[in-house]
C-alpha positions in Angstrom: 264.1 33.2 158.7 265.0 30.9 161.5 265.9 33.0 164.8 269.2 31.3 165.8 268.2 31.6 169.6 265.1 29.6 168.6 266.5 26.5 167.3 266.8 23.7 169.8 269.7 21.3 169.8 268.0 17.6 168.5 270.9 15.6 169.8 271.5 15.2 173.3 274.9 14.1 173.4 275.9 16.9 171.9 274.1 19.2 174.9 276.4 17.1 177.7 279.7 16.7 175.4 279.4 20.9 176.0 278.7 20.6 179.0 281.7 18.0 179.8 283.7 20.7 178.2 282.8 23.9 180.3 283.7 21.3 183.6 287.7 21.3 182.4 290.2 23.5 182.0 290.6 23.8 178.1 290.4 27.5 177.6 290.1 27.6 173.8 287.1 29.1 172.2 284.5 26.7 171.9 282.5 28.6 169.1 283.9 27.9 165.2 282.9 30.2 162.5 281.2 29.0 159.3 284.6 30.6 157.8 287.0 28.2 160.2 287.2 25.0 157.8 285.3 26.3 154.2 284.1 24.6 151.7 286.7 24.1 149.4 285.7 23.2 145.6 288.2 22.7 143.0 287.8 22.5 139.5 290.5 21.4 136.9 290.5 20.4 132.9 292.9 21.2 130.6 293.6 24.7 129.0 290.6 26.1 127.1 287.9 23.0 128.5 286.1 26.0 130.2 286.5 24.6 133.9 286.8 28.4 134.5 283.5 29.2 133.2 282.1 26.1 135.1 284.1 27.8 138.3 282.3 31.3 137.6 279.0 29.8 136.8 279.0 27.6 140.5 280.2 30.8 142.3 277.5 32.7 140.8 275.0 30.4 141.6 275.9 30.0 145.3 275.0 33.4 145.4 276.5 34.5 148.0 279.1 37.5 148.5 281.5 34.7 151.1 281.9 33.1 148.6 285.4 33.2 146.9 286.5 32.1 143.2 290.8 31.4 143.2 292.8 31.1 140.2 295.8 29.0 140.0 296.8 31.2 137.7 297.6 33.7 140.3 300.3 31.5 141.9 302.7 31.2 138.4 306.1 31.4 139.6 308.2 34.9 138.9 310.3 34.2 136.2 314.0 35.4 135.7 315.2 37.8 132.6 316.6 34.7 130.7 313.1 32.9 130.9 310.9 36.3 130.5 312.7 36.4 127.0 311.7 32.7 125.8 307.7 33.4 127.4 307.8 36.1 125.2 309.3 34.6 122.3 306.5 31.9 123.2 308.9 29.4 124.4 308.7 28.9 127.7 306.9 26.2 129.2 303.6 27.6 131.4 301.9 24.3 131.4 304.4 22.1 133.2 303.4 21.4 137.2 306.7 23.2 138.0 305.3 26.5 136.5 302.9 27.1 139.0 304.2 27.8 142.6 302.0 24.8 144.3 303.7 25.1 147.5 302.3 29.0 148.0 298.9 27.9 146.5 298.8 25.2 149.2 299.6 27.3 151.8 296.9 29.9 150.6 294.4 27.7 150.8 295.5 26.0 153.8 295.3 29.4 155.5 291.6 30.1 154.3 290.6 26.1 155.0 292.1 27.0 158.8 289.9 30.3 159.2 293.3 32.7 158.8 293.3 35.8 156.5 295.9 35.2 153.6 297.3 37.5 150.1 297.2 36.0 147.0 299.6 37.1 144.2 298.2 39.0 141.5 299.5 37.7 137.6 299.9 39.9 134.8 300.0 37.8 131.8 300.7 40.3 128.8 303.7 41.1 130.8 304.5 36.9 132.0 305.3 38.2 135.6 303.6 39.0 139.0 302.4 42.5 139.9 305.2 43.7 142.1 303.3 45.2 145.0 300.2 43.8 144.6 297.9 41.1 146.0 294.3 40.1 147.0 293.6 39.7 150.7 290.7 36.7 151.5 289.5 36.8 154.6 286.0 35.2 156.4 284.6 33.0 153.1 282.7 30.2 153.8 283.3 29.0 150.3 286.1 28.3 148.5 286.5 27.5 144.7 290.1 26.8 142.9 290.6 26.5 139.1 292.9 25.7 136.8 294.8 22.9 135.2 296.6 21.5 138.3 293.4 21.9 140.4 293.6 18.3 141.3 297.1 17.5 140.8 298.5 18.4 143.8 298.0 15.7 147.0 298.5 18.1 149.5 295.6 20.5 147.4 293.3 17.7 146.8 293.2 17.0 150.9 292.0 20.4 151.5 288.9 19.7 149.3 285.6 19.1 149.6 284.6 18.1 146.4 286.5 17.2 143.0 285.5 18.1 139.7 286.9 17.4 136.4 286.0 19.6 132.8 286.2 16.8 130.1 286.3 18.3 126.7 288.0 17.5 123.2 291.5 19.0 122.9 290.5 20.4 119.6 287.9 22.1 121.0 290.2 23.5 123.9 292.9 24.5 121.2 289.9 26.7 119.6 288.6 28.6 123.0 293.0 29.3 123.7 293.7 30.3 120.1 290.7 33.0 120.7 291.1 34.2 123.9 295.3 34.2 123.6 294.7 36.7 120.2 291.8 38.5 121.8 292.4 38.9 125.0 296.4 38.9 125.8 297.5 40.3 122.1 299.2 37.4 121.2 299.9 36.4 117.7 298.4 33.6 116.1 301.6 31.7 114.9 302.9 31.9 118.4 300.0 30.2 119.8 300.1 27.6 117.7 303.3 26.9 118.5 302.7 26.8 122.0 299.6 24.7 122.0 302.2 21.9 119.9 305.5 22.5 122.2 304.0 22.4 125.4 300.3 22.8 126.5 299.1 19.5 124.3 301.9 17.2 125.2 301.5 18.6 129.0 298.1 18.0 128.9 298.3 14.2 127.7 301.1 13.9 130.3 299.7 15.9 133.6 296.8 17.3 133.3 294.4 14.8 131.6 295.5 11.9 134.4 294.8 14.2 137.3 290.6 13.2 136.1 290.6 10.2 138.2 291.6 12.3 141.3 287.6 14.0 140.0 284.7 13.0 142.6 282.3 14.4 139.2 283.1 15.0 135.7 281.5 17.6 133.6 281.3 17.3 129.9 281.7 20.0 127.1 280.2 23.1 127.8 277.4 22.6 125.3 276.2 19.4 127.3 277.0 20.3 130.8 274.0 22.2 132.1 272.2 19.2 133.4 275.8 18.3 135.0 276.7 21.2 136.5 273.1 22.0 138.2 273.5 18.6 139.6 276.7 19.3 140.8 275.3 22.9 141.8 272.8 21.2 143.9 275.0 19.5 145.6 276.9 21.5 147.3 274.1 24.1 148.0 272.6 21.2 150.2 276.5 20.2 151.7 275.9 24.4 152.6 272.7 23.8 153.8 274.0 21.2 156.2 277.0 23.4 157.2 274.8 26.4 158.1 272.3 23.7 160.4 274.8 22.4 162.2 276.6 26.0 162.3 273.1 27.3 163.9 272.5 24.0 166.6 275.9 25.0 167.6 275.5 28.4 168.5 272.1 27.6 170.2 273.8 25.1 172.5 276.1 27.6 173.7 272.7 29.2 175.5 272.1 25.9 177.3 273.3 24.2 179.7 272.3 21.5 182.3 273.7 24.1 185.4 272.8 27.6 185.2 275.2 29.3 187.0 273.7 32.9 187.8 274.9 36.0 186.0 275.3 37.4 189.7 277.7 35.6 189.6 279.6 35.3 186.4 282.9 37.5 187.4 283.2 38.4 183.7 279.4 39.8 183.4 279.2 43.6 184.8 275.9 45.6 184.7 276.5 48.9 185.4 275.3 49.8 189.5 271.6 50.7 189.4 271.3 54.3 190.4 268.6 56.8 190.6 270.0 58.0 187.0 270.6 54.6 185.4 267.2 53.6 186.3 265.8 56.9 185.3 267.4 56.6 182.0 266.4 53.3 181.3 262.8 53.7 181.7 263.2 57.1 179.3 264.8 54.4 176.9 261.8 52.0 177.1 259.1 54.1 176.7 257.8 54.2 173.2 256.5 57.5 173.7 260.0 59.3 174.3 260.6 61.8 171.8 263.4 60.4 169.2 265.9 63.9 169.8 265.5 62.8 173.7 266.0 58.9 173.0 269.2 59.6 171.7 270.2 62.0 174.6 269.3 59.8 177.1 271.2 56.9 174.9 274.1 58.9 174.5 274.2 59.2 178.3 274.2 55.7 179.1 276.6 54.8 176.6 279.1 56.9 178.1 278.8 55.3 181.8 279.5 52.3 179.9 282.5 53.4 178.2 283.5 55.5 181.5 283.0 52.2 183.1 284.9 49.8 180.8 287.8 52.1 181.2 288.5 52.0 184.6 290.5 49.5 184.8 293.0 51.1 182.1 296.5 50.3 183.2 298.5 53.4 184.1 301.3 54.4 182.3 304.8 56.0 183.8 303.9 59.1 186.4 303.9 62.0 183.8 305.1 65.3 185.3 302.5 68.7 185.5 302.2 71.9 185.9 298.8 73.3 187.9 297.4 76.4 186.6 298.4 78.2 190.0 301.7 77.1 188.9 302.7 74.0 191.1 304.7 71.2 189.7 303.1 67.5 190.2 304.4 64.1 189.2 301.0 62.2 188.6 300.1 58.4 187.0 299.0 59.2 183.6 296.9 57.1 180.8 297.9 56.5 177.3 294.0 55.9 175.5 295.6 55.6 172.5 296.3 52.0 173.5 292.6 51.6 173.4 290.8 51.2 170.3 287.3 50.2 169.1 285.0 48.0 167.1 281.4 49.0 166.0 279.2 46.0 165.1 277.2 47.8 162.3 274.5 49.4 162.5 273.9 48.7 166.8 276.7 49.5 167.1 277.2 52.7 165.9 275.2 54.0 167.9 278.2 54.1 170.8 279.9 56.5 167.9 279.2 59.7 169.9 279.9 58.4 173.6 282.9 56.6 172.4 284.4 59.9 170.8 283.4 62.4 173.6 285.1 59.8 176.0 288.0 59.5 174.0 288.3 61.7 170.9 291.8 60.5 169.5 290.1 56.7 169.5 290.5 54.7 166.5 287.5 53.6 165.2 286.8 50.1 163.4 283.7 48.0 162.3 282.2 45.1 161.2 279.2 44.0 159.3 277.6 40.7 160.2 273.9 40.1 159.2 271.8 37.1 159.0 271.1 34.8 156.2 267.4 36.0 155.3 266.4 32.4 154.4 268.7 30.1 157.1 269.0 32.9 159.8 273.0 32.1 159.9 275.0 35.1 160.6 277.5 35.8 158.0 280.5 38.4 158.5 280.0 40.4 154.9 282.9 42.7 155.5 285.3 44.1 158.5 287.8 47.0 158.5 289.9 46.9 161.4 292.6 49.1 162.3 296.2 48.3 161.5 298.4 46.4 164.1 294.7 45.7 166.3 296.8 43.4 168.1 298.8 45.8 169.7 296.6 47.4 171.2 295.7 46.8 175.4 291.8 47.0 175.0 289.7 46.4 172.3 286.1 47.8 172.9 283.5 46.0 170.7 280.3 47.8 171.0 276.7 46.8 170.2 274.1 48.7 171.4 271.5 45.4 171.2 272.5 41.7 171.9 269.6 39.5 171.4 271.0 36.1 170.1 274.7 37.1 170.9 275.7 35.4 166.7 276.7 38.7 166.0 279.1 39.8 169.3 280.5 36.2 169.1 281.0 36.2 165.4 282.8 39.6 165.6 284.8 38.4 168.7 286.2 35.7 166.5 287.2 38.3 163.6 289.0 39.5 166.4 290.8 36.7 167.6 291.7 35.4 164.0 293.4 38.8 163.5 295.5 38.5 166.3 293.4 39.9 169.5 293.9 38.0 172.7 290.6 37.5 174.7 292.0 38.6 177.5 292.2 42.6 175.6 288.3 42.2 174.5 285.5 43.4 176.2 281.8 43.8 174.8 279.6 47.2 175.6 275.9 46.3 175.2 273.4 48.7 176.2 270.3 46.2 176.1 271.2 42.3 176.2 268.9 38.9 176.8 270.2 36.1 179.1 270.5 34.0 176.9 272.7 36.2 174.1 274.9 36.8 177.1 275.0 33.3 178.5 276.2 32.2 174.7 279.0 35.1 174.3 280.5 33.9 177.5 280.1 29.9 176.8 281.6 30.0 173.7 284.6 32.1 174.9 285.0 30.0 178.4 284.2 33.3 180.3 287.0 34.8 179.4 285.7 37.6 177.8 284.4 40.3 179.5 280.6 42.2 179.2 279.5 45.2 180.4 275.8 45.5 179.8 273.5 48.4 180.8 270.1 45.9 181.0 270.2 41.9 181.0 266.9 41.0 180.6 266.6 37.6 182.5 265.0 34.4 180.9 263.2 31.1 182.4 264.3 27.3 181.5 263.2 28.0 177.9 265.0 30.8 177.3 262.7 33.6 175.8 259.9 33.7 177.5 260.0 36.3 179.7 262.2 38.4 177.4 259.5 38.5 174.5 259.9 42.7 174.4 263.3 42.4 174.5 263.6 40.0 170.9 262.6 42.8 168.7 265.8 45.4 167.6 264.1 48.6 168.1 267.2 50.5 170.2 269.3 51.4 166.3 265.9 52.1 164.8 264.8 54.8 166.9 268.2 55.8 167.5 268.6 56.8 163.6 264.6 57.4 163.2 264.3 54.3 161.3 261.2 52.9 163.4 
């Protein structure tokens, strides 16, 4: 497995380009997550050609949970009562391009291409209509596979695709497969299926679908002979994804290295808790391998509470509140609305903060993100996110992580918050132990805007890691949860 923190940028021009950006007034984030500009694959072909099977095989072979398969069948337009009556009698043309809401399909795929969250409608073939109130939410996908008879038809969709595949099968074979599917899976009668084929499917295939073959980058023959062709396409996709992964890791590495390094003490967005006698003693206990686990948990909760309290010191006060003291006196005092603060834990390391967060603000809403490194490449990848509703309306969002090594997971988690409408100025990162390179990556990725509250930042030399080798092993959460 490759450690993102150990990869040195291979091209000096990227190094200097990022350094130039750092000196400008550009305030937009410089980090580009892997789900921004995802790799998009279109799989087209006539009805019954086996394009769905090819798309499923591609998705399964890529074998990553962040690969999404989207069927254009979900984008059939809602039917009027008159159209629905025709559909029940097999007299409605579902195979013309006008039957599919390609405008909505384009908007959804475009949102995914831009790294945004989108909702895909759900369609019922039994009722010939969309399922009211039900959609599929998609976010954070690095690979999107789109399949449908008109996947390669709309020029706007073609522009978004990185690879276009057409599955070419004789129409007689398509008819046999379609009859089997519609009769067995969709409960339709043989006569109606043949009528629909002759009236709509076959003519539209010749008129609209077959011409889209010219838009394809690869043409795959019928399922009985396409094993080699399909595997060749899959190998091509994997090579492209590996290249994309290496570039992502290089960009993460570049974020930790600059020609001119500003000392951490001069970085206004990095706050290390004051080294009081209590804090120094707590750190000593936490780093001692012979500290019992129960004591380790107690000491960590204590220093985590200090970090949370420090981060909340600048929470804005609301209008004064009238209170009655225990002695019966009426006073007008400033108040704070803690309901405007939420926290997001980066599982599992961030979960070490849960007890301290709940003790500090018992009513605090808490969300979670799961980010793990790929076992082969070391690339951080988003597996799932559970965020409080309307998170963009909170005044402060505390992002907690017990230990930061490369900084990749925190950077990705911040990007998730940005994609959900949270302003950079509202995000505060709380970490007990961090390497200097990890902290620099976070600050450089977001133009020194994100506030970081750290218990201890382990300094590193010019190469980045020699003076903090002991801090590169993730041990805090293992000790906290008794998994070491």
